[in-house]
C-alpha positions, -999 to 999 in steps of 0.1 A, spaced: -587 94 553 -569 90 520 -566 64 496 -536 38 507 -520 17 478 -511 -20 485 -484 -33 456 -485 -75 452 -468 -95 425 -483 -129 418 -489 -163 400 -513 -156 374 -525 -187 369 -525 -198 407 -551 -172 408 -567 -178 380 -578 -212 396 -600 -192 415 -636 -187 412 -633 -151 397 -659 -139 427 -636 -149 453 -604 -141 436 -600 -106 453 -611 -121 491 -580 -145 482 -556 -121 476 -564 -97 503 -564 -123 529 -528 -136 513 -514 -105 515 -521 -99 547 -519 -134 561 -488 -120 585 -510 -92 602 -519 -102 638 -540 -71 637 -568 -68 608 -574 -34 616 -561 -17 585 -569 21 598 -538 17 625 -506 36 611 -475 17 601 -448 16 629 -417 32 626 -395 4 619 -423 -10 593 -402 -28 565 -395 -12 528 -389 -32 504 -402 -70 500 -423 -78 530 -413 -112 518 -406 -133 485 -418 -170 482 -410 -194 494 -405 -176 526 -444 -176 531 -470 -176 503 -454 -197 475 -479 -174 450 -476 -137 464 -453 -112 475 -461 -80 488 -439 -48 481 -434 -16 507 -425 16 489 -400 37 510 -412 68 527 -450 63 519 -463 44 548 -487 28 524 -504 58 510 -511 63 471 -507 99 476 -467 100 468 -477 81 437 -500 104 428 -475 133 434 -449 117 413 -474 115 383 -479 149 386 -441 158 388 -437 140 357 -464 156 342 -442 191 353 -408 179 339 -420 156 308 -422 185 283 -381 190 290 -374 154 288 -350 140 260 -378 126 233 -368 90 239 -369 93 280 -402 108 276 -421 81 255 -401 53 277 -414 70 312 -449 77 298 -449 40 288 -441 26 319 -462 50 342 -493 50 323 -490 12 323 -492 12 360 -515 38 375 -509 71 360 -532 86 333 -513 106 305 -519 139 294 -544 139 262 -518 141 230 -530 160 201 -527 137 168 -501 158 155 -480 144 186 -492 106 184 -461 86 186 -465 71 148 -444 35 158 -471 31 191 -485 -1 192 -523 3 190 -527 -29 205 -502 -29 233 -515 -41 264 -517 -23 294 -528 -27 330 -565 -5 321 -570 -27 290 -560 -62 302 -588 -86 311 -605 -80 341 -589 -105 369 -616 -96 399 -652 -100 391 -671 -70 390 -689 -81 421 -659 -83 442 -653 -54 463 -621 -43 482 -617 -45 518 -614 -2 514 -628 16 486 -604 31 459 -593 22 425 -579 -15 419 -557 -23 391 -542 -55 382 -512 -60 350 -511 -96 337 -473 -112 332 -479 -98 294 -481 -63 304 -458 -65 332 -432 -77 306 -437 -46 286 -435 -26 318 -403 -41 327 -390 -34 293 -401 5 298 -379 7 325 -351 -10 316 -350 20 288 -357 44 315 -333 36 345 -301 47 329 -313 81 318 -329 95 345 -305 111 359 -307 136 329 -338 146 346 -323 160 374 -314 194 366 -347 204 348 -367 187 376 -354 211 398 -365 242 383 -401 226 371 -413 200 394 -396 203 429 -420 206 454 -405 213 491 -427 203 519 -447 182 497 -450 142 486 -421 137 461 -407 169 474 -376 165 452 -355 144 427 -343 124 448 -376 111 462 -390 110 426 -363 87 419 -366 64 445 -404 60 444 -398 49 403 -372 28 415 -394 7 438 -414 4 407 -388 -6 389 -380 -33 415 -417 -44 417 -418 -51 376 -383 -66 372 -389 -91 401 -427 -103 384 -414 -102 348 -384 -125 360 -407 -148 374 -435 -143 347 -457 -130 371 -482 -101 371 -489 -70 393 -515 -61 415 -524 -26 432 -551 -27 458 -565 2 481 -556 -13 512 
């Protein structure tokens, strides 16, 4: 069984009011408070909604869950999208490459190690990304399922939303090189349209979180 991914946006001050050892449980329970069956191994039904499961104040006033179209909650499509970007990034226009690198590496993607000669001289060495943020959850906390947990505070989300704004209108420029270098028929993220759809979901998540001044959380559920 592979790793799954549940993506949430959340009111950071509300979470910080909870003791660190309790935060992960509180977030997980709130994320799935609408589930009658707690067995997370069940496959989502065909009519499972995609996009925003709910946005406050409909259910939780401080947290919302996002479902990515066509992923069935699996992390594998996100991983494949990162691989596809590695396949095509050398053929992207420099400004697009820089912006999309910043967007994906600020979430879950680990970029290839850059040579010193290739380093961006204008990059901010103090720029905050999810992996560099102060831990939101206690090291003693354990998710319901094993796997990576990431938490992007509002300051990091603002930067991610800015990166997405720089990326979104330029993505069509990748269609031709993507078809040559990154298309993988028969796999997750088989073509450019699926790549764009997945990135667009992340764009919607980060844009909505930034609009609210909230953070983004990824859990292996």
